[in-house]
C-alpha positions as CSV (number, residue, x, y, z in Angstrom):
1,M,0.0,0.0,0.0
2,A,1.1,3.6,-0.5
3,N,3.1,5.3,2.3
4,E,4.9,8.6,2.7
5,D,7.4,7.5,0.1
6,S,4.9,6.8,-2.7
7,V,1.6,7.7,-4.4
8,L,-1.1,5.1,-4.6
9,I,-2.3,4.5,-8.2
10,G,-4.6,1.5,-7.8
11,Y,-4.8,-2.2,-7.2
12,S,-3.9,-5.3,-9.3
13,D,-3.1,-8.3,-7.2
14,H,-1.2,-5.8,-5.0
15,F,-1.2,-2.0,-4.5
16,E,0.4,-0.3,-7.5
17,V,2.3,2.8,-6.4
18,L,4.5,5.5,-7.9
19,R,7.7,5.8,-6.0
20,L,8.5,9.5,-5.1
21,D,12.2,8.9,-5.6
22,R,11.5,7.7,-9.2
23,A,8.8,10.3,-10.0
24,N,11.3,12.7,-11.6
25,R,12.0,9.9,-14.2
26,H,8.9,11.2,-16.1
27,G,5.9,9.2,-17.3
28,V,3.0,8.9,-19.7
29,V,-0.8,8.5,-19.1
30,A,-2.5,7.3,-22.3
31,G,-5.9,6.1,-23.5
32,A,-8.8,6.9,-25.7
33,T,-11.3,9.6,-24.8
34,G,-13.6,8.6,-21.9
35,T,-11.4,5.8,-20.5
36,G,-10.4,7.7,-17.3
37,K,-7.2,9.6,-18.1
38,T,-8.4,12.8,-16.3
39,V,-9.2,10.8,-13.1
40,T,-5.8,9.2,-13.2
41,L,-4.2,12.6,-13.6
42,Q,-6.3,13.8,-10.7
43,I,-5.3,11.1,-8.3
44,L,-1.6,11.4,-9.3
45,A,-1.7,15.2,-8.9
46,Q,-3.4,15.0,-5.5
47,G,-1.1,12.2,-4.3
48,L,2.0,14.2,-5.2
49,S,0.5,17.3,-3.5
50,D,-0.1,15.3,-0.3
51,A,3.5,14.3,-0.4
52,G,4.6,17.9,-0.6
53,V,5.3,18.1,-4.3
54,P,4.0,21.2,-6.2
55,V,2.1,20.3,-9.4
56,F,1.4,22.1,-12.7
57,A,-1.4,20.7,-14.9
58,A,-3.5,22.0,-17.7
59,D,-7.3,21.6,-17.4
60,V,-8.4,21.0,-21.0
61,K,-12.0,20.0,-20.4
62,G,-12.6,21.9,-17.1
63,D,-13.0,18.6,-15.2
64,L,-9.8,18.8,-13.3
65,S,-10.9,21.9,-11.4
66,G,-12.8,19.6,-9.1
67,I,-9.5,18.7,-7.4
68,A,-10.0,22.0,-5.4
69,A,-13.2,20.7,-3.8
70,V,-13.9,17.9,-1.2
71,G,-15.1,14.7,-2.9
72,A,-18.5,13.1,-2.4
73,P,-17.9,9.4,-3.2
74,N,-20.9,7.7,-4.7
75,E,-21.9,4.0,-4.3
76,K,-19.9,2.9,-7.2
77,M,-16.8,4.6,-5.9
78,L,-17.3,3.1,-2.4
79,A,-17.8,-0.3,-3.9
80,R,-14.6,0.0,-5.9
81,A,-12.7,1.1,-2.8
82,K,-14.0,-1.8,-0.9
83,T,-12.7,-4.3,-3.5
84,M,-9.3,-2.7,-3.1
85,N,-9.5,-2.9,0.7
86,L,-9.2,0.9,0.7
87,E,-10.9,3.7,2.6
88,I,-11.8,7.0,0.9
89,H,-11.0,10.1,2.9
90,P,-12.6,13.0,1.0
91,A,-10.4,16.0,0.8
92,A,-9.6,19.0,-1.4
93,A,-6.2,19.9,-2.6
94,P,-4.6,23.4,-2.4
95,V,-5.0,25.0,-5.8
96,I,-4.0,28.1,-7.6
97,F,-6.0,28.8,-10.8
98,W,-4.3,30.3,-13.8
99,D,-5.6,31.5,-17.2
100,L,-3.8,33.0,-20.2
101,F,-7.0,35.1,-20.8
102,G,-7.4,36.1,-17.2
103,E,-11.0,34.8,-17.0
104,Q,-10.9,31.6,-14.9
105,G,-7.7,32.2,-13.1
106,H,-4.9,34.7,-12.5
107,P,-3.4,36.0,-15.7
108,V,-0.2,34.3,-16.7
109,R,2.2,36.1,-19.1
110,A,5.6,35.8,-20.7
111,T,7.7,38.4,-22.5
112,I,8.6,38.2,-26.1
113,S,12.3,38.1,-25.2
114,E,11.7,35.2,-22.8
115,M,9.7,33.3,-25.4
116,G,12.6,33.6,-27.9
117,P,12.8,33.4,-31.7
118,L,12.6,29.6,-31.9
119,L,9.4,29.2,-30.0
120,L,7.9,32.3,-31.7
121,S,8.7,30.9,-35.1
122,R,7.0,27.6,-34.1
123,L,4.0,29.6,-32.8
124,L,3.8,31.6,-36.0
125,E,4.4,28.6,-38.3
126,L,7.3,30.2,-40.0
127,N,9.5,28.5,-42.5
128,D,13.3,28.4,-42.3
129,V,13.8,31.7,-44.2
130,Q,11.2,33.5,-42.0
131,E,12.7,32.0,-38.9
132,G,16.1,33.3,-40.0
133,A,14.7,36.8,-40.3
134,M,13.1,36.5,-36.9
135,N,16.6,35.6,-35.4
136,V,18.1,38.7,-37.1
137,V,15.4,40.9,-35.5
138,F,16.1,39.5,-32.1
139,K,19.9,39.8,-32.6
140,A,19.7,43.5,-33.5
141,C,17.4,44.2,-30.6
142,D,19.7,42.3,-28.2
143,E,22.7,44.2,-29.2
144,Q,20.9,47.5,-28.8
145,G,19.4,46.6,-25.5
146,L,15.9,47.0,-26.9
147,L,13.6,45.1,-24.7
148,L,11.0,43.0,-26.5
149,L,8.2,42.6,-23.9
150,D,4.9,42.6,-25.7
151,L,3.5,42.3,-29.3
152,K,3.8,46.1,-30.0
153,D,7.5,45.8,-29.3
154,L,7.9,43.0,-31.7
155,Q,5.8,44.9,-34.3
156,A,8.0,47.9,-34.0
157,A,11.1,45.8,-34.3
158,L,9.8,44.1,-37.4
159,A,8.8,47.5,-39.0
160,Y,12.4,48.7,-38.3
161,A,13.8,45.6,-39.9
162,S,11.7,46.0,-43.0
163,E,12.7,49.7,-43.5
164,N,16.4,48.8,-43.1
165,S,16.6,45.4,-44.6
166,K,19.6,46.2,-46.8
167,D,21.7,47.5,-43.9
168,L,20.6,44.6,-41.6
169,G,21.3,42.1,-44.4
170,A,24.9,43.4,-44.8
171,R,25.5,42.8,-41.1
172,Y,23.5,39.7,-40.3
173,G,22.5,38.1,-43.7
174,A,19.8,38.7,-46.2
175,V,16.5,40.0,-44.8
176,A,13.9,40.6,-47.5
177,P,11.1,43.1,-46.8
178,A,8.6,40.6,-48.3
179,T,9.7,38.0,-45.6
180,I,9.2,40.6,-42.9
181,A,5.8,41.4,-44.3
182,T,4.8,37.7,-44.1
183,I,5.8,37.6,-40.5
184,Q,3.8,40.7,-39.8
185,R,0.7,39.2,-41.3
186,K,1.1,36.0,-39.3
187,L,1.6,38.1,-36.2
188,L,-1.7,39.9,-36.8
189,V,-3.5,36.5,-37.0
190,L,-1.9,35.5,-33.7
191,E,-3.0,38.8,-32.2
192,N,-6.6,38.2,-33.4
193,Q,-6.5,34.9,-31.5
194,G,-5.9,36.7,-28.2
195,A,-2.2,36.1,-27.9
196,E,-1.6,39.8,-26.9
197,Q,-2.8,38.8,-23.5
198,L,0.0,36.2,-23.2
199,F,2.9,38.6,-23.9
200,G,3.8,41.3,-21.4
201,E,4.5,42.0,-17.8
202,P,4.4,41.1,-15.0
203,A,5.8,37.9,-16.3
204,L,5.1,34.7,-14.4
205,A,7.7,34.0,-11.7
206,L,8.4,30.2,-11.5
207,S,8.7,30.4,-7.8
208,D,4.9,31.0,-7.7
209,L,4.4,27.5,-9.3
210,M,6.5,25.8,-6.6
211,R,4.6,26.7,-3.5
212,T,3.5,24.6,-0.5
213,D,0.7,25.4,1.8
214,S,0.9,25.8,5.6
215,S,0.5,22.1,6.2
216,G,3.3,21.2,3.8
217,R,1.2,20.0,0.9
218,G,2.3,21.0,-2.6
219,V,0.1,23.6,-4.4
220,I,-1.5,22.3,-7.6
221,N,-1.4,24.9,-10.3
222,V,-4.3,24.4,-12.6
223,L,-4.2,26.2,-16.0
224,A,-7.7,26.8,-17.4
225,A,-7.2,25.5,-21.0
226,D,-10.8,24.8,-22.2
227,K,-10.6,28.1,-24.3
228,L,-6.9,28.0,-24.9
229,I,-7.1,24.6,-26.5
230,N,-9.0,26.2,-29.4
231,S,-5.6,27.7,-30.3
232,P,-3.6,24.4,-30.1
233,R,-0.3,25.9,-31.3
234,L,-0.5,28.6,-28.7
235,Y,-1.3,26.0,-26.0
236,A,1.6,23.8,-27.0
237,T,4.1,26.6,-27.4
238,F,3.2,28.1,-24.0
239,L,3.6,24.9,-22.1
240,L,6.9,24.2,-23.9
241,W,8.1,27.6,-23.0
242,L,7.2,27.0,-19.4
243,L,9.1,23.7,-19.4
244,S,12.2,25.2,-21.0
245,E,12.1,28.1,-18.4
246,L,12.1,25.5,-15.6
247,F,15.0,23.7,-17.3
248,E,17.0,27.0,-17.6
249,E,16.4,28.4,-14.2
250,L,16.4,25.5,-11.7
251,P,19.7,24.3,-10.3
252,E,20.9,20.7,-10.5
253,V,19.8,18.5,-7.7
254,G,20.4,15.0,-9.1
255,D,17.9,12.4,-8.0
256,P,16.0,13.8,-5.1
257,E,13.9,11.9,-2.6
258,K,10.8,13.5,-4.3
259,P,10.4,15.9,-7.2
260,R,10.6,19.6,-6.8
261,L,7.7,19.9,-9.3
262,A,5.6,17.5,-11.3
263,F,4.5,18.9,-14.7
264,F,1.5,17.3,-16.5
265,F,1.3,18.1,-20.3
266,D,-2.3,17.2,-21.3
267,E,-3.1,16.7,-25.0
268,A,0.6,16.1,-25.5
269,H,0.2,15.2,-29.2
270,L,-0.3,18.9,-29.9
271,L,3.3,19.5,-29.0
272,F,4.7,17.2,-31.6
273,R,2.2,17.6,-34.4
274,D,3.9,19.0,-37.5
275,A,6.9,20.0,-35.3
276,P,10.2,20.5,-37.2
277,R,12.9,18.1,-36.4
278,A,15.0,20.9,-34.7
279,L,12.2,21.5,-32.2
280,I,11.7,17.9,-31.4
281,E,15.4,17.6,-30.7
282,K,15.2,20.5,-28.3
283,V,12.2,18.9,-26.5
284,E,14.1,15.6,-26.3
285,Q,17.1,17.5,-24.8
286,V,15.0,19.3,-22.2
287,V,13.1,16.1,-21.2
288,R,16.3,14.2,-20.9
289,L,18.1,16.8,-18.7
290,I,15.3,18.3,-16.7
291,R,14.9,15.3,-14.4
292,S,18.3,16.3,-12.8
293,K,16.6,19.6,-11.9
294,G,14.1,17.6,-9.9
295,V,11.2,18.0,-12.3
296,G,9.0,15.1,-13.4
297,V,7.3,15.5,-16.7
298,Y,4.1,13.5,-17.5
299,F,2.6,13.5,-20.9
300,V,-1.1,12.8,-21.1
301,T,-2.3,11.7,-24.6
302,Q,-4.6,9.4,-26.4
303,N,-1.9,7.1,-27.8
304,P,1.8,6.7,-26.9
305,A,2.5,6.7,-30.6
306,D,1.7,10.4,-30.6
307,I,5.0,11.0,-28.8
308,P,8.3,10.6,-30.7
309,E,10.3,7.5,-29.8
310,T,13.3,9.6,-28.6
311,V,11.0,11.2,-26.0
312,L,8.9,8.2,-25.2
313,G,12.0,6.2,-24.4
314,Q,12.6,8.5,-21.5
315,L,9.2,8.1,-19.9
316,G,9.7,5.4,-17.3
317,N,6.4,5.4,-15.4
318,R,3.5,4.3,-17.7
319,I,-0.2,4.1,-17.2
320,Q,-2.2,2.9,-20.3
321,H,-6.0,3.1,-20.4
322,A,-8.0,1.4,-23.1
323,L,-7.4,1.9,-26.8
324,R,-9.5,1.0,-29.7
325,A,-8.0,0.0,-33.1
326,Y,-10.2,0.1,-36.2
327,T,-7.8,1.4,-38.8
328,P,-4.3,0.1,-39.8
329,M,-2.8,3.2,-38.3
330,E,-4.6,2.7,-35.0
331,Q,-3.5,-1.0,-35.0
332,R,0.1,0.0,-35.4
333,G,-0.3,2.5,-32.5
334,L,-1.9,-0.2,-30.4
335,K,1.0,-2.6,-31.1
336,A,3.5,0.1,-30.3
337,A,1.7,0.8,-27.0
338,G,1.8,-2.9,-26.1
339,D,5.4,-3.4,-27.0
340,S,6.5,-0.5,-24.7
341,F,5.7,-2.5,-21.6
342,R,7.7,-5.1,-19.8
343,V,5.9,-8.4,-20.7
344,N,3.7,-10.1,-18.2
345,P,3.4,-13.8,-19.1
346,A,-0.1,-14.0,-17.6
347,F,-1.7,-12.1,-20.5
348,D,-1.2,-10.6,-23.9
349,T,-0.6,-6.9,-23.5
350,V,-2.1,-5.8,-26.8
351,D,-5.3,-7.8,-26.2
352,A,-5.5,-6.5,-22.6
353,I,-5.3,-2.8,-23.7
354,Q,-8.4,-3.3,-26.0
355,A,-10.3,-5.1,-23.2
356,L,-9.8,-2.6,-20.4
357,G,-12.9,-1.0,-19.0
358,V,-13.4,2.6,-17.8
359,G,-11.2,3.2,-14.7
360,E,-8.9,0.3,-15.5
361,A,-5.4,0.6,-16.9
362,L,-2.2,-1.3,-17.5
363,V,0.5,0.0,-15.1
364,S,4.3,-0.3,-15.1
365,V,6.4,2.0,-12.9
366,L,10.0,2.2,-12.0
367,D,11.2,0.1,-9.0
368,E,13.8,1.0,-6.4
369,K,16.6,0.2,-8.9
370,G,15.1,2.3,-11.6
371,A,13.9,-0.7,-13.7
372,P,10.4,-0.9,-15.0
373,T,8.1,-3.3,-13.2
374,M,6.2,-6.1,-15.0
375,V,3.0,-4.6,-16.5
376,Q,-0.2,-5.3,-14.4
377,K,-3.9,-4.9,-15.0
378,T,-4.9,-2.3,-12.5
379,L,-8.1,-0.8,-11.0
380,I,-7.4,2.9,-10.6
381,R,-8.2,4.1,-7.1
382,P,-11.1,6.6,-6.6
383,P,-10.1,10.2,-6.0
384,A,-10.4,12.0,-2.7
385,S,-11.5,15.2,-4.3
386,R,-14.5,16.0,-6.4
387,L,-15.1,14.3,-9.8
388,G,-16.1,17.0,-12.3
389,P,-15.8,20.8,-12.4
390,I,-16.3,23.2,-9.5
391,L,-18.9,25.9,-9.6
392,P,-18.0,29.5,-10.7
393,A,-18.7,30.8,-7.2
394,E,-16.3,28.2,-5.7
395,R,-13.6,29.2,-8.2
396,A,-14.1,32.9,-7.4
397,A,-13.8,32.1,-3.6
398,I,-10.5,30.2,-4.2
399,M,-9.1,33.0,-6.3
400,A,-10.1,35.6,-3.7
401,S,-7.9,33.8,-1.1
402,S,-5.1,32.9,-3.4
403,P,-1.5,33.5,-2.3
404,V,-0.8,35.3,-5.6
405,R,-3.9,37.5,-5.6
406,G,-3.0,41.0,-6.9
407,L,0.5,40.0,-8.1
408,Y,-0.5,39.5,-11.8
409,D,-3.9,41.1,-12.1
410,K,-2.8,44.5,-13.5
411,T,-0.7,44.8,-16.7
412,Q,2.5,46.8,-16.5
413,D,3.9,48.7,-19.5
414,R,7.4,49.9,-18.9
415,E,9.7,51.5,-21.5
416,S,10.7,48.9,-24.0
417,A,11.5,48.6,-27.7
418,F,8.3,50.3,-28.9
419,E,8.8,53.4,-26.7
420,M,12.6,53.5,-27.3
421,L,12.3,53.3,-31.1
422,Q,9.5,55.9,-31.0
423,A,11.7,58.3,-28.9
424,R,14.7,57.9,-31.1
425,A,12.7,58.5,-34.2
426,G,11.3,61.7,-32.6
427,K,14.8,62.9,-31.7
428,A,16.1,62.2,-35.2
429,A,13.2,64.1,-36.8
430,A,13.7,67.1,-34.5
431,A,17.4,67.1,-35.3
432,A,16.7,67.1,-39.0
433,E,14.2,70.0,-38.7
434,Q,16.7,72.0,-36.6
435,Q,19.5,71.4,-39.2
436,A,17.2,72.5,-42.0
437,A,16.2,75.7,-40.1
438,Q,19.8,76.6,-39.4
439,A,21.0,76.2,-43.0
440,P,21.8,79.5,-44.8
441,A,19.2,80.7,-47.3
442,P,20.4,80.1,-50.9
443,A,21.3,83.1,-53.1
444,P,18.5,84.2,-55.5
445,R,18.7,82.7,-59.0
446,P,16.8,83.5,-62.2
447,A,13.6,81.6,-62.3
448,P,14.0,78.4,-64.4
449,A,11.8,77.5,-67.3
450,P,8.6,75.7,-66.2
451,R,9.1,71.9,-65.8
452,A,7.6,69.0,-64.0
453,A,8.0,69.1,-60.3
454,P,11.1,67.1,-59.2
455,R,10.9,64.2,-56.8
456,S,11.8,65.2,-53.3
457,N,15.1,63.9,-52.0
458,R,14.3,64.8,-48.4
459,Q,14.4,61.7,-46.2
460,S,11.3,60.7,-44.3
461,M,11.3,60.7,-40.6
462,G,11.6,56.9,-40.6
463,E,14.5,56.9,-43.0
464,T,16.4,59.6,-41.0
465,F,15.9,57.7,-37.8
466,A,16.7,54.4,-39.4
467,K,20.1,55.5,-40.7
468,S,20.9,57.1,-37.4
469,L,20.0,53.9,-35.5
470,L,22.0,51.8,-37.9
471,R,25.1,54.0,-37.4
472,T,24.6,53.4,-33.7
473,I,24.4,49.7,-34.2
474,G,27.5,49.7,-36.3
475,S,29.6,51.7,-33.9
476,T,28.4,50.2,-30.6
477,V,29.2,46.8,-29.2
478,G,25.7,46.2,-27.7
479,R,24.8,44.2,-24.7
480,E,24.4,40.5,-25.7
481,L,21.5,38.9,-23.8
482,L,21.9,35.3,-22.7
483,R,19.5,32.9,-24.3
484,G,18.8,29.4,-23.3
485,V,18.4,26.0,-25.0
486,M,15.0,27.1,-26.6
487,G,16.4,30.5,-27.6
488,S,14.5,32.2,-24.8
489,L,15.9,34.9,-22.7
490,R,17.2,33.7,-19.3
491,R,16.3,35.9,-16.3
492,R,19.2,37.1,-14.1
């Protein structure tokens, strides 16, 4: 049975538990829709919380919010607990609600600089040429100390790059105005999807995701994602950014007695769908190395085949709910799921996956030596918290007493690239006007014969500012900002 060193998952012919000292070795919870993945996520999250481990999880359907309320076990749940020789002790977990849109939780933001060119290019679905142009824009802004905090900063930087593509190309490589224009159009689409609410300040402090309450339980951070999931690329990019920030900022701790944080990535297939090879390699690198930072990553998806083999091979703790296989592709996925387990001679794993009922799963976890246990047919334990979503009034009450109340509610807009570029342009224009006013008046000349009006050679305000700024870039060794494995800016 579970104790203070483990989390109870369910019962086979013995209690199946997740060892806390192996919980940072990552895991996967898989299964078709309606087979019980959310309940499994709920009991894992609450069990880790009870052990003092903070948790981050996305609530894609809204059901996970019930973890913040005391459960009310029904007859079916009580009967299941009895067959497992288990008592249910209804309890709520400590929860902080977050929401990128600031509607069902505290606002959560990242800056453009922290997101970095690689993840932004993924978010905007840029090709290699466009991604190269985005890197040039970030490079120029880094060298000039131009902070990219929100979308208007990025828009200003892109406009500058378009107007000065020739000079930037000579310094960093070709940057075509047409390429910049394409990025600007894609940025407008992203803005129309509500992404402007993600970018800005105050940016999320990772320490606020790693809290414990007064009784020592880990706080469960629930991200409201029922609306966010309608923008799947934004959802996946945000969670990947968060994972990479944890990797960059947390110190090495080796294999701790329990994780410092457990990170559940629901609808994980969205992370890898149509992802370029370079991004998958970055994800593989982060997943491989972040366990030494004390972070356990758990992918929740319909089929393990949704996850690249290079990543799947690093997920030692596995819970497989039922799968159905009607097409050749589904049959290949089913076989791959079965082959990923350590064989149990008592049954055929592939057949067992198809025969599982709701609330049943095949379970294989890592033992004390770090080796996977033999796969077992397991009844998943009933949760102590509520099944299903909480009421809006309950959510509002929890947010009102939240430890981060007031920290993120009001947007800040300090001086950054937009304001700095605007100010420099104004100074350049004023200097040009002053120079024109101080120039001596030309001597009178005979009136020329009438002819077509010549084209004005006077530089526009933007051109005057642009050349001035390029001279500054060319003559100044700017401050190079430190970027991490995902190309995002590391906070100091």
